[in-house]
C-alpha positions, 0 to 999 in steps of 0.5 A: 499500499503506497500512503502516499495516495488518498487513504482513509485512515482512522486512528487511536489514540489511547490515555497514555499518549493524552495525559501525562503521568499524572494524569491531567492533560498533557497540552502539548502532545493533544495541540501536535496530534490535532495539528497533524491530523488536520493536515492530513486531512487537508493533505487528502486523507480520512481521517475516523478519530477513536480517543480513550482517554473520557475517565482520565480527563473526568478524574482530573478535573473531578481532583481525583488522584486514583482510578477509582474501583467501584464503577458508578465513580468510573461512571462519573468521571466518563460523563464528566471527561467527556465534555472536556475531552470533545471540548477541547478536540473542538476547540482546538480542531476549529484553529484549522477550520475542521469540524468534529462530530462526536461518536459513543458507542457500545459493543453492542450498537454494534451486535444488535444489527446496527452496524449499519446505521454506524457505515452510514452516519460514516460514511455521511459525517467524511463526506461534510469534510469532518472527523469523527471521534469515537469512543465507548460510552463507558456512561452506559456500557460498563462491562468493559469497567467492571471487568478492565478490560481496555475496548477501545482496541477493538472498538478501533479495530471494528470502527475500520472496518465497519468505515473501510478503512484503508490503515488503522493507528494504535498509538500508544506507550510502546513502540510496537510490539516486542520479542519480550517485554521491553519493561524488563529486558534490555535486549527485546527487540521490536517486531517491525511486520507481523505476516501473520497471529499466530499462536507465538505471536499472541504468546508476546502479548503483555497483560493490562497496561497503564493505570490510566489505561486499562488496554495491553497489548492482547487487546491491541492484537485482538484488535489486529485478528479483526482489523486482519478479519477486513483486509486491513493493516494495523499499525501499532506505535508509541504515542508520544510526539505524533508528527512520527504519523507523518513516516507513516505516511512518507512509506518509513517503518515506525512501530510494528505494522501487522500485515492483513493480507501477508505483504512484505511491507507498505509501498 
């Protein structure tokens, strides 16, 4: 795939990308992310943003230092934080003349024969030149909250399939998939390309992520499997510098590329 051509791209950003270790918003990074996505949109690409961060922003707004353990408080944080999240994106993207649209989804919407509604909404929002911003509706969808599973990775993959995207990019706090845990082993090596998802690849996936996010590498492998079934390549990359997204569109290697069709490179 030549990324210099105009493409439809789903970009998923995790809580660890949007916030500092303190849980407060990483303003500089979010501003760079928005500027980069706006520039890519101006270049002719169609961008869909799947954004975590509502619970983390809600915690910050409420002055909570630790992630709540009870589901109602998590729901409250998600509800309060979602307002903050969308206000932020709307304000920043408007600086570049781009409208945004909020889409809150649950797995039940995707499983109960309503996929066509989501497809139609996504298509029309994109046709109108706006950027859909998708998040799990954690205020009412509590299964993932109670199970401590980071489902926004899978949500992003499902959105990519529904939107008939060309590529899914997951921005996280890790460079990609390694041959061993890089937090424990200094000699861990990045795996640049995964041709197929085998039991060995699944075994490399770790557990839960940071204290603010809930998704580890296991959910990203699951997302890669969903994307692969839809014929969509997936890239896992570190989100500490969103400007590295440009390298992908210059056909330069970034992070770990999970191929949907067994090809060895993007071009």
